N, C-alpha and C positions, 0 to 999 in steps of 0.2 A: 504493500500500500504506500510505502514511502521509499521509492526506488531511486537512488542517486543517479543510476545510469540513464533512467528515463528522463530525469530532469536535465542531465547533461545533453542528451540528444535533442530535447526540446529547445535548449538554449542555442544549440548549433543551428537548428532549423530557423530560429527566429532572430538570429544574430544580425541579419542584414537590415531589417526595419529599425533596429535599435542602435545603428551605428552613429547616429547623430544625437546630440544632447537635446532634450526637449526643453525649450524655453519655458513652456507652461509650468513645469514643475518648480523651477526656481522662482517664477513670478508668484505662483500660488503660495509657496512657502514664504516668500517675502511679504506678500499681502497679509498672511496670518500673523507674521511677526510684527509688522507695522501696526496692525490693530492692537497688539499687546503693548508695544512701545508707546503708542499714542495715549495710554492711560495718563501720561504726564500732562496732557492738555487739560485735564480736570474739567470736563464739560459740566459735571454735576455742581462744582463750585460756582461756575458761571450761572447755571440755572438757579441755584439757591439765591444768588445775588440779584437775579432778575425774575422774581416770582410772577407767574402768569404768562411768561413768554413760552409759547408752545414749541417753538423751534429748539430752544435750548433744553426744554424739558424732554423732547424727543431724543436729542443727542445724548442727554444724560441717561435715559432709559436704555439706549443701545450700547452705552459704555459701562453699564452695570450688569451684574449677573441677575438672572431671574431669582426672585425670593426663594422659590423651591421648584414648583412645577412650571413647565413652559420653557421658553427660550428667548434670548435676545441675540443680537449680532455678536456681542462679547462672549456669549456662551459657546459660540462656534469656533473659537480660537483653539481650544484644547483638542476637540475632535479633529480639526484640520491638521494639527501637528501630528497626532497619532496616525491618522489616515495616510498622510504623506510618507510616514516611515514604511508602511506597507507598500505603497506605490513604488517607492525607490528600491525595494528589496530585489525584485526580479532583474532590474538593470544592474544592481550591484553584483548579484550572483553571476550573471552572464559575463560581466567585465572580468571578474575574478577567474572564471573558467577560461576565458580567452587568454588570460595571463598564465595559465597553466597551474593554478593553485589546486591543491588536493582538497577533498572534503574535510580531512582532518585539520588542515590549515584554516579553512573557512569556519570550522566549528570553534577553533581557538579564538579566531577574530570575533565571532559572535559573542562568545562568553566574555571576552575582554571588553567588548563594547558595552555589554550589559552591566558589568561591574563598574566601568567608567561612568556610565550614565547615572547609576545609583549613587556612586561616590560624589559626583559633581552636584547632583540634586541635594544630597545631604549637606554638602558644603554650603551651597547657596541658601538652604533653609536655615543653617546655623548662623548666617550673617546677621539676621535681624534680631532674634530674641536676645535678651540680656541674661537669660538663665538657661540651664541645660534642658533641652527638649529633644525628643525623638519624634520624627514625623515622616511618613512615607507617602504623602499625598501630592508632592510636587510632580509635575508632568514628566520630568526627566526620570524620576524614580519609577513612576507608573509604567513608562515605556520600557525602562531597563528591566523591571521585574517580568514583563511579558515577552521581551524580545527573544530569549532563547526558545520559547515555545513557538513563536512566529517563525523563527529560522527553521526549526525542526519541521513545521507544517509546510514550509515552502518546498520541501523535498517530496511532499506527498502528492498523490493524485488529487485533482479538483474535488472528486467525490468525497475523499477523506476530509478535506478541508471544510467542505460544506457540512458534513456530519459534525465536525468539531465546532463549527460556528453555531449550528442549531443546538448542540449540546450545551454550549456556554449560555446561550440565551434562555433555553428552557430550564437548565439546571439552576441558573441564577434566580430566575423567577420563582421556581419551586422552593428554593432555599429560603427566600424572603417570605413567601406566602405561608410556609410552615412554621416560621419563627413566631413565637407567641406575641400577641398584641400586648401593648403596655397595659398594666392594671389601671382601673379607673382612678386610683389615687397616685399614679406615677408622678414623681416630682420633676416636672419639666424644668423648673427654675434651676434645679441642681445641675442640669446638663446644658444650661445656657440657652434655653428656649423660653421666651417670655409668653405670658398669657395673651398679650396683644398680637404676637406673631402667630400663635395658634389660632386666634380668632380670624386673622386675615388670610393666612396661608396654610394652616394646618389641614391634614387629610383626615377623612372620616370613613367609616365603613370598612370594606375590604381593602381600600387603598391605604389605610392606616398602617398596613404592614411595611410601607415605605416612608413612614413618618420620620421627620428629622430627629436624629439623636435618640431613637428608640427602636431602631431596626436591627437586622442581623449584622450588617457590617459595622455598625456602631458598637454592638455587643462584643464583636470580635476585637475591636480596637481597645475597648475598656479592659478586656482581659490581656491582650497581647502587649500593648504599650506600657501597661503598669508592671510588666515583668522586667522592663528596662529601667535603668536609672533615670529618675525624673526629679526635678526640684519640687514639682507640684503634681499631685495625683491627677491623671488624665480622666476627665469626665465626658469629653466630647469636643469636637471642633465647632467653633462659632458658626462656620458655614456648612457644617454637616458632612464635609468630605471624609472619606474613609480609605484605609489601606487596601481593602479587598476590591476596590474599583479597578485594580489592575487586571482582574480577570475579564470583565466585559470590555476593558480597553483593548484586550487582545482581539475581541470580536471586531472592533473598529479597525484595527490594523489588518485583520484578515480581509475586510472589505477593500481596504487599500491595496492589498496584495492582488486581489482579483482585478481591480482597476488597472494596476500596473501591468498585469499580464495582457489585458485588453490592449493597452497602448503599445506593448511590445509585439503583439501578434502581427501576422502578415495580412490581416484583413484590410479591406478598403476603409479609408478614413471616415467617410459618411456613416458606414456601418458602426464603427467604433463610437462615434458621437451618439448614435441612436442607442447603443447599448448602455453607455454611461448615463445619458439623459433618462432613459427608461428605468434604469436601476435607481436613479435619484427620485423619480416620481413615485415608484413603488415603495421606496424606503420612507419617504415623507408621509405618504398616505397611511401605510401600515402602522408606523410609529404613532401618528396622530390618532388613528382609530383606536389603538390599544389604550392610549391615554384617555380619550373621551369616553370609552366604554367603562372605565374604572377597573379594568382587568390589570393594568400596569401603568401607573402614572409616568409621565415624561419628566424625569428628574435628572438633571445633569450632574448634580453634586455626588450622587451615589451611582451614576452611570447605569440606570435601569435598562432592561432589554428594549423597551420602547424608545429610550433615548438613543441607544445604539442605532436603531433603524431610522429614527427621525433625523438625527445629526448626520448619520451616514448618507442619507438622501441628499442633504444639503452639500455634503462633500463631493458626491458624484456630480451634482449639477454644477458646482463651481469648477471642478476639474474639466467637465465637458465644455464649459464656456471658455475657460482659459486655453484649452487645447484647440478649439475651433478658431479662436481669435488670434492665437500666436503661432501655432504649429501647422494647422491645416490651411489657413489663409494668411501666411506671413507677409509682412510689409515693413520696409525700413522705418516708416513713421511710427508703427506700432512698437517696434523694438526700442525706439528712442523714448516713447511714451512710458514704457514699463521699466526703463533702466533703473530708476530708484528702487524698485522692488527687487530687481535682480541683485543689486548690491547687498541688500539685506538678506534675501533668500539664499544666496550663495554662502553665507556665513551665519546661518541661523543659530548655531550653538553659541557663537560669540555674541550675537545680538541678545539672546536670552540671558546670557551671563551679565552683559552690560545693564540690562534692565533691572537686575538685582543689585548690582554694585555701584552703578554710576549716579543715579538720581540724587541721593542725599548729598554726596560729595559735590556734585555740580551745583545743586541748589544753594548750598552754603557758600561755595566759592564765588559764584556769580553775584550773590547778594552782597558779599563783602566788597567786591570790586566796584559794582555799579550802583548799589543801593536799590531800594524798591521803587523809587519814584519813576524811573525810566519805564517801568512796566505798567504804569498807570496812564500811559499816553492816551488811551481811548476810554479812560474811566476806571475806577477801582474794581468794577465788576469783572473787567476783562484782564486784570492783573494775572490770575492763575493761568489763563489761556496763553498770554504772551510769554510768560515765564516758561511754561511747558513747551511752547514752540521753540524756544532757544535750546532747551535740553534735548528735544527731539532732533533738532538740527545737529546738535553735538553728537548724538547717537549715530546719525547717518554719516557725518563727516568722518568719524572714527572708523566706521565700517568701510567707507569709501577708500580711505588710506590703506586699510588691510586688503581691499579688493584690488587696488592698483598694484600693490606689492605682491599680489598673489599669495597672501598669508591667510589660510583658512583653518579654522579650528574644527578638525574632523574627529569624530568618535565612531 
């Protein structure tokens, strides 16, 4: 079922279509990273300073995560990052095979990559707290935990992968559904969930199996994280994120793996676009229907099966649009238009690291040099926006220097 010889033969058959680098992948990756880096623009601070302004209220909502169920544009950053890991894997395997690497060498690389991603994620997580904390919810850690399984499944037949995909979704759903509902007197305040939040966003009935900080994944973290040295006993993440989300993250990466194989295939480009767009529509509708039916709410924080389908649908549609716009119908003006995203997407790990390490340093340094008055040119309400724009420009310039010098942080 997982035959390396069959994979190698398929790579040889498909090597011709994949000889050129797809601009769409770098641009999609760059677009995802720019959405994340653009948090420094602080749309919500502007919206708060301009109450009643619908435009800034809308931008704020799309730069914030959904309270629990549903989705915003900001919620699609992490699925895009995970999805693109899967998309890139068939290209990576084919390139390594063409270089003559053995499966043993590729296995060592995959394990090393997993360890490096987890280590970097833990390091970036430790930058912020001023006390000892263990957390495995960072996107790099989540991808690192699932990557060895993704690599192993990449050598399997498509049927085996689909069986694994369905097993992840059904098994995850069943595990949450069988986990006991919280007792009527459950102390939500103790786990960081206020009565106001429950009133406005809480789940009821069968959907309560996926309630914030009282579900299966939360229960696992309360047990597991408190086995590790902590300055304070872990009771729950404020945003409800959990370690076990790496398992359904794997399902998102498997969707990306399928998309990558579509792009590498020898089929006609219009047919590839139809497949990607069709998969996107099916994913969106099925995820939304599961959520509306109450069978499985669409919750990004704990990566519910319906979220895998819903967010995966968006990922397929984005990839189809970028592929059509940049690879199938290329034009010099389009390449120039998307160049800023290429710079970021070609060095996505460096961009992610900058987003954790750079803002506070830049904020304090610039304020000492220029003072705050210069950023009130258009009024005090827009000070956070202008200040963030300077930091965002600093991000891009730093990445541009790395791009011109061909210095890329690869894991």
